[in-house]
C-alpha positions in Angstrom: -28.3 46.6 -104.6 -27.3 47.0 -108.2 -29.5 48.9 -110.7 -30.9 46.0 -112.5 -31.8 44.0 -109.4 -33.4 47.0 -107.9 -35.4 47.6 -111.1 -36.5 44.0 -111.1 -37.8 44.2 -107.5 -39.6 47.4 -108.3 -41.1 45.9 -111.4 -42.4 42.9 -109.4 -43.8 44.9 -106.5 -45.2 48.0 -108.2 -46.2 47.1 -111.8 -48.0 44.4 -113.9 -45.1 42.1 -113.4 -47.0 38.8 -113.9 -48.9 40.1 -116.9 -45.6 41.0 -118.5 -43.8 37.8 -117.4 -46.4 35.7 -119.3 -44.5 36.8 -122.5 -41.5 35.0 -121.3 -43.1 32.0 -119.6 -46.5 31.4 -121.2 -47.5 28.5 -119.0 -50.7 26.9 -120.2 -52.3 23.5 -119.4 -51.3 21.1 -122.1 -53.9 19.0 -124.0 -54.0 15.4 -122.9 -51.1 13.3 -123.8 -51.4 11.0 -126.7 -51.6 7.3 -125.7 -50.0 4.9 -128.1 -52.8 2.6 -129.2 -50.5 -0.4 -129.7 -49.0 -0.1 -126.3 -52.4 0.4 -124.8 -53.7 -2.8 -126.5 -50.8 -4.7 -125.0 -51.5 -3.3 -121.6 -55.2 -4.1 -121.8 -54.5 -7.7 -122.8 -52.1 -8.1 -119.8 -54.5 -6.4 -117.5 -57.5 -8.5 -118.5 -55.4 -11.7 -118.3 -54.4 -10.9 -114.7 -50.7 -11.4 -115.3 -49.1 -9.0 -112.8 -45.6 -9.0 -114.2 -46.9 -8.4 -117.7 -49.2 -5.7 -116.5 -46.2 -3.7 -115.0 -44.0 -4.4 -118.0 -46.6 -3.0 -120.3 -47.6 0.0 -118.2 -44.0 1.1 -117.7 -43.7 1.7 -121.4 -45.8 4.8 -121.0 -44.3 8.2 -119.9 -46.6 8.3 -116.9 -47.5 5.6 -114.5 -51.1 5.4 -113.4 -50.4 6.7 -109.8 -47.4 8.1 -107.8 -45.4 5.5 -105.9 -41.8 5.8 -104.8 -41.0 2.2 -106.0 -42.0 2.8 -109.6 -38.9 4.7 -110.6 -36.7 1.8 -109.4 -38.7 -0.6 -111.6 -38.4 1.7 -114.6 -34.6 1.7 -114.3 -34.3 -2.0 -113.5 -37.0 -4.1 -115.2 -35.4 -7.3 -113.9 -36.5 -6.2 -110.4 -40.1 -7.0 -111.4 -39.4 -10.7 -111.3 -37.4 -10.5 -108.0 -40.0 -8.6 -106.0 -43.4 -10.3 -106.2 -44.9 -8.6 -103.2 -44.2 -5.1 -104.6 -45.6 -6.2 -107.9 -48.7 -7.6 -106.3 -49.2 -4.4 -104.3 -48.9 -2.1 -107.3 -51.1 -4.3 -109.4 -53.7 -4.5 -106.7 -53.9 -0.7 -106.8 -54.3 -0.8 -110.6 -57.1 -3.3 -110.3 -58.9 -1.0 -107.9 -58.6 1.8 -110.4 -59.9 0.0 -113.4 -58.9 0.6 -117.1 -60.9 3.8 -117.5 -59.1 5.6 -114.6 -55.7 4.2 -115.6 -56.1 5.6 -119.1 -57.2 8.9 -117.7 -54.1 9.1 -115.5 -51.5 8.1 -118.2 -52.9 10.6 -120.6 -52.8 13.5 -118.1 -51.3 16.8 -119.3 -47.8 17.7 -118.3 -47.5 19.8 -115.1 -46.8 23.4 -115.9 -43.6 23.4 -113.9 -42.2 20.8 -116.3 -42.9 23.2 -119.2 -40.7 26.0 -117.9 -37.3 24.7 -119.2 -37.7 25.4 -123.0 -39.7 28.6 -122.6 -36.8 30.9 -121.9 -35.1 29.6 -125.1 -38.3 30.3 -127.1 -38.3 33.8 -125.6 -34.8 34.3 -126.9 -35.7 32.8 -130.3 -38.6 35.3 -130.6 -36.1 38.1 -131.0 -36.7 39.5 -127.6 -33.0 40.7 -127.2 -33.0 42.6 -130.4 -29.8 40.7 -131.4 -29.3 38.2 -134.2 -29.4 34.5 -133.2 -26.5 32.4 -134.6 -25.6 28.8 -134.6 -22.3 27.6 -133.2 -19.9 28.0 -136.2 -21.4 31.3 -137.3 -21.3 32.6 -133.7 -17.6 31.7 -133.5 -16.8 33.5 -136.7 -19.0 36.5 -136.1 -17.4 39.5 -134.4 -20.6 41.6 -133.8 -23.2 41.4 -131.1 -25.3 38.2 -131.3 -26.9 35.5 -129.2 -25.8 31.9 -129.5 -28.8 29.7 -130.4 -27.9 26.2 -129.6 -28.6 23.2 -127.3 -27.5 23.1 -123.7 -24.6 20.8 -124.6 -23.4 23.1 -127.4 -23.6 26.1 -125.2 -21.5 24.4 -122.6 -19.1 23.3 -125.3 -18.6 26.9 -126.5 -18.3 28.2 -122.9 -15.7 25.6 -122.1 -13.7 26.1 -125.3 -13.7 29.9 -125.3 -14.6 31.3 -121.9 -13.0 29.1 -119.3 -16.3 27.5 -118.2 -15.8 24.3 -116.3 -19.2 23.3 -115.0 -20.7 20.2 -116.6 -24.2 21.6 -117.0 -25.4 23.7 -119.9 -26.3 27.4 -120.0 -29.4 29.3 -120.9 -27.7 32.3 -122.4 -24.5 33.1 -124.2 -24.4 36.5 -126.0 -21.6 38.6 -127.4 -22.1 42.3 -126.8 -19.6 45.1 -127.2 -16.6 42.8 -127.1 -17.8 41.0 -124.0 -19.5 37.7 -123.5 -22.6 37.5 -121.3 -23.4 34.1 -120.0 -26.3 33.2 -117.7 -28.8 30.8 -116.3 -32.6 31.5 -116.3 -34.9 30.3 -113.5 -38.6 30.9 -112.9 -39.0 30.4 -109.1 -42.7 29.6 -108.7 -42.9 29.1 -104.9 -40.8 28.9 -101.7 -39.4 25.6 -100.7 -36.7 23.0 -101.0 -36.6 22.5 -104.8 -37.0 26.2 -105.5 -34.1 27.0 -103.1 -32.0 24.5 -105.0 -32.8 26.2 -108.3 -31.7 29.5 -106.9 -28.5 28.1 -105.6 -27.8 26.6 -109.0 -28.2 29.9 -110.7 -26.2 31.8 -108.1 -23.3 29.2 -108.3 -22.6 30.4 -111.9 -21.9 33.9 -110.5 -19.1 32.5 -108.4 -17.2 30.9 -111.3 -13.8 32.2 -112.2 -14.0 32.8 -116.0 -12.2 34.9 -118.6 -12.0 38.6 -117.9 -14.2 39.5 -120.8 -17.1 37.4 -119.4 -20.1 38.9 -117.7 -22.0 36.4 -115.5 -25.7 36.8 -114.9 -28.5 35.1 -113.1 -31.8 35.8 -114.9 -34.4 35.2 -112.1 -38.1 35.6 -112.0 -40.9 34.7 -109.7 -41.4 34.8 -105.9 -37.7 35.7 -105.3 -38.7 39.4 -105.8 -41.5 39.4 -103.2 -40.2 41.7 -100.4 -40.1 40.1 -97.0 -38.3 37.8 -94.7 -37.9 34.9 -97.1 -34.7 33.1 -98.0 -34.9 33.7 -101.7 -35.3 37.5 -101.4 -32.6 37.7 -98.7 -30.2 35.8 -100.9 -30.6 37.8 -104.0 -30.3 41.1 -102.1 -27.1 39.9 -100.5 -25.7 39.0 -103.9 -26.9 42.3 -105.4 -25.2 44.2 -102.7 -21.9 42.5 -103.6 -22.3 43.7 -107.2 -23.4 40.4 -108.8 -25.7 40.6 -111.8 -29.3 39.4 -111.0 -32.3 40.6 -112.8 -35.6 39.6 -114.4 -35.8 38.3 -118.0 -38.0 41.3 -118.7 -34.9 43.5 -118.3 -32.5 41.3 -120.4 -32.6 43.4 -123.5 -31.9 46.6 -121.5 -29.0 44.8 -119.7 -27.4 43.6 -122.9 -27.5 47.0 -124.5 -25.9 48.5 -121.3 -22.8 46.3 -121.6 
């Protein structure tokens, strides 16, 4: 197991790992979502008028539906299906009538789930100056010869990696840094539990480590969460196997140390 992976495991199992990790991923319950008053008035009118198709059309304009149902996503993507499927529409609207306006409003104004907040948090961590390196936009980063972190969108990061580093994946990256004449690129994941989706998140991060890129590129998987819990679980086993083969896996809490070791 390489030094930084071993240090990450020790940090997670022997020290105040979660307390420290909150600096990187400060997950907090959001305040209630703001409900557009015009859209709500339109929905109320349709609801009180008992026009099922109009009820669904109006409710689908909000980010959240009033309850989870596997057929709602289809209707969001093909509104014409509302007219073609009267039984499905009647079933959904029957549930809405049982709920009533008060409960519907409560549900569509629910806070975002914390696992949906994770994506932007690592970028905010970088923007806080946590690496100790300057943050530069695309053009400045291209022209700058010193150590720095590229501060751009996923698409721009992928564009840079494709143009200069031989990167061929379509998805963006969470980190591109230039340190000591090398480029460090990586994906950051906070694995909050064991299970299918989390396993897929890990596989996604580890897939980057298998890419054939320019010789001056260092690939890293910046992982945090339950993957560091020692035991017979798939996540821990996978990262240990990768670490034994020399691949770079470590916690975001060790990112600065890793960059300055390059």
